C-alpha positions in Angstrom: 40.4 49.9 45.5 43.7 50.0 47.5 44.6 46.5 46.3 44.1 47.6 42.7 46.3 50.7 43.2 49.0 48.7 44.9 48.9 46.2 42.0 49.2 49.0 39.5 52.2 50.5 41.3 53.9 47.1 41.2 53.2 46.7 37.5 54.7 50.2 36.8 57.7 49.4 38.9 58.3 46.1 37.1 58.0 47.9 33.7 60.4 50.6 34.8 63.0 48.1 36.0 62.6 46.0 32.8 63.1 49.1 30.6 66.1 50.1 32.7 67.6 46.6 32.3 67.0 46.6 28.6 68.5 50.0 28.2 71.6 49.0 30.2 72.0 45.9 28.1 71.7 47.8 24.9 74.3 50.4 26.0 76.7 47.6 27.0 76.3 46.0 23.6 76.9 49.4 21.9 80.0 49.9 24.0 81.4 46.5 23.0 80.5 47.2 19.4 82.4 50.5 19.5 85.5 48.7 21.0 85.5 46.2 18.1 85.2 49.0 15.6 88.1 50.9 17.3 90.3 47.8 17.2 89.5 47.5 13.5 90.6 51.1 13.1 87.1 52.2 12.1 87.4 55.2 14.4 84.6 57.2 12.9 82.2 54.3 13.2 83.3 53.7 16.8 82.7 57.4 17.6 79.2 57.2 16.1 78.4 54.0 18.0 79.6 55.4 21.4 77.7 58.6 20.9 74.5 56.6 20.7 75.2 55.6 24.3 75.4 59.3 25.3 72.1 60.0 23.4 70.6 57.2 25.5 71.5 59.2 28.6 74.4 57.1 29.9 77.7 58.7 30.9 80.9 57.2 32.2 84.6 58.0 32.4 85.4 54.8 30.3 83.0 56.0 27.6 84.5 59.5 27.4 88.0 58.1 27.6 87.4 55.9 24.6 85.8 58.7 22.7 88.9 60.8 23.4 91.1 58.1 22.1 89.1 57.7 18.9 89.1 61.4 18.2 92.9 61.5 18.9 93.4 58.7 16.3 91.7 60.8 13.6 93.7 63.9 14.7 90.7 65.8 16.0 92.5 67.4 18.9 89.7 69.6 20.1 87.1 66.8 20.6 89.9 64.5 22.0 90.8 67.0 24.7 87.1 67.7 25.4 86.3 64.0 26.0 89.5 63.4 28.0 88.5 66.4 30.2 85.0 64.9 30.6 86.4 61.6 31.6 88.7 63.3 34.1 85.7 65.1 35.7 84.2 61.7 36.5 87.5 60.0 37.4 89.9 62.8 38.5 92.6 60.4 39.8 93.0 58.2 36.8 96.6 58.2 35.6 95.9 56.9 32.1 93.3 59.6 31.4 95.8 62.3 32.6 98.6 60.8 30.5 96.5 60.7 27.3 95.2 64.2 28.0 98.8 65.4 28.3 99.6 63.8 24.9 96.6 65.5 23.3 97.5 68.9 24.8 101.0 68.6 23.4 99.5 68.4 19.9 97.8 71.8 20.2 99.0 74.8 18.2 98.6 77.3 21.1 101.1 77.3 23.9 99.6 79.4 26.6 101.6 80.1 29.7 99.4 80.4 32.8 99.8 83.4 35.1 102.2 82.8 38.0 100.5 81.5 41.1 101.1 82.7 44.6 102.2 80.3 47.3 98.8 80.6 49.0 97.0 79.8 45.8 99.2 76.7 45.3 98.5 75.6 48.8 94.8 76.2 48.3 94.7 74.2 45.1 96.6 71.3 46.7 94.2 71.2 49.8 91.0 71.8 47.9 91.8 69.0 45.5 91.8 66.4 48.3 87.9 66.4 48.3 85.0 67.6 46.2 82.8 70.3 47.8 80.4 67.5 48.7 83.2 65.7 50.5 84.2 68.8 52.4 80.5 69.3 53.4 80.4 65.7 54.7 83.7 66.3 56.6 82.1 69.4 58.2 79.1 67.3 59.5 81.4 64.6 60.8 83.6 67.1 62.7 80.6 68.9 64.1 79.3 65.6 65.6 82.9 64.9 66.9 83.2 68.4 68.5 79.8 67.9 70.2 80.7 64.4 71.4 84.1 65.5 72.8 82.6 68.5 74.5 80.0 66.3 76.2 82.7 63.8 77.3 84.7 66.8 78.7 81.7 68.2 80.5 80.7 64.9 82.2 84.2 63.6 83.0 85.3 63.7 86.6 89.0 62.9 86.0 91.1 66.0 85.5 93.3 64.1 83.1 90.4 63.1 81.0 88.9 66.6 81.1 92.1 68.0 79.8 92.4 65.4 77.1 88.8 65.9 75.9 89.1 69.7 76.0 92.2 69.7 73.9 90.9 67.2 71.4 87.6 69.1 71.1 89.5 72.3 70.3 91.5 70.4 67.6 88.2 68.9 66.2 86.8 72.5 66.2 89.7 73.8 64.2 89.2 70.9 61.6 85.4 71.8 61.6 86.1 75.4 60.8 88.7 74.4 58.1 86.4 71.8 56.4 83.4 74.2 56.5 85.5 76.9 55.0 86.8 74.6 52.3 83.3 73.4 51.5 82.1 77.0 51.0 85.1 77.9 48.9 85.1 74.8 46.7 81.3 75.1 46.2 81.8 78.7 45.1 84.7 77.6 42.7 82.4 74.9 41.2 79.6 77.4 40.6 82.0 79.9 38.9 83.9 77.3 36.9 82.7 77.2 33.3 85.5 75.6 31.2 85.2 75.0 27.5 87.3 73.6 24.7 87.8 75.3 21.3 86.4 72.9 18.6 86.9 75.0 15.5 90.3 74.8 13.7 90.9 78.4 14.6 88.8 81.3 15.9 89.4 85.0 16.1 88.9 86.5 19.6 87.1 89.8 19.3 87.1 92.8 21.6 83.3 93.0 21.5 80.5 90.5 20.8 80.2 91.3 17.0 82.1 90.4 13.9 82.8 94.0 13.1 84.9 94.6 16.2 88.6 94.5 16.4 90.4 91.1 16.5 92.4 90.9 19.8 94.1 87.5 19.0 93.5 84.1 17.5 93.2 80.8 19.3 93.1 77.3 17.8 91.5 73.9 18.3 92.0 72.2 21.7 92.6 75.4 23.7 90.9 75.4 27.0 89.1 78.6 28.1 86.9 79.8 30.8 83.4 81.2 29.8 82.8 84.3 31.8 79.4 85.3 30.3 77.2 84.8 27.2 75.5 87.4 25.0 73.3 86.2 22.1 75.5 83.9 20.1 78.8 85.1 21.6 80.8 83.9 24.6 83.1 86.1 26.7 86.2 83.9 27.4 89.2 84.1 29.6 92.6 82.3 28.9 95.0 81.0 31.5 97.4 83.8 30.6 94.8 86.5 31.6 93.8 87.5 28.0 90.1 87.7 27.3 87.7 88.5 24.6 84.6 87.3 22.7 84.2 84.3 20.4 81.2 82.8 18.6 79.5 80.3 20.9 79.5 77.7 18.1 83.3 77.6 18.1 83.6 76.2 21.6 82.0 73.3 23.6 81.5 73.7 27.3 82.5 70.9 29.6 
């Protein structure tokens, strides 16, 4: 009986691996097909081909980057910015993605000046951007082991010079531990509260309340990036970089 079960598991594993290989091969073929369509300036066809890869459950910065390029070529600024932003989420240090995203942003109608940042906030953004919250959590674990090791070396050392060295370095490691743990907590909180979206409709009226009969506060256009604060029925409560907020139909935006 055990032999039969083991054989069955092996068969299932082989089938899963084979299907995975075939799916990967199919997606690679679709990606190359889309590139040829793009080179032939058949941008709509390239978009349709690449979207089949997403429907198959595969995501990559290269795929999103190419989709952004194709949408930019047909002057669909909203989707272009959306896919550049998606590519940047997966590859945040890619200079080419950042450059193309900047070009797309410059094609937007809305010019929204962000609220002025405090010196502390600028410092926090610079430091928190060095690692993801997972990276900061890993750093916290590493420094906790380092603090423990240095303290043990301090405790069991007989030389006064070594004791002083291990004590000082353990304090420094402890400070780094506190700092990395704090950054892990803050960046995790930021990640959970961060719900960006891109306006896809050509223009949308931002209402003061979640209904069409309410007063129009202002109008935003395709490609504008917003933060989604909450949702109610078919409405989204959004916040702009300049501090303005209001309600828009959920269908007018696509969340990243």
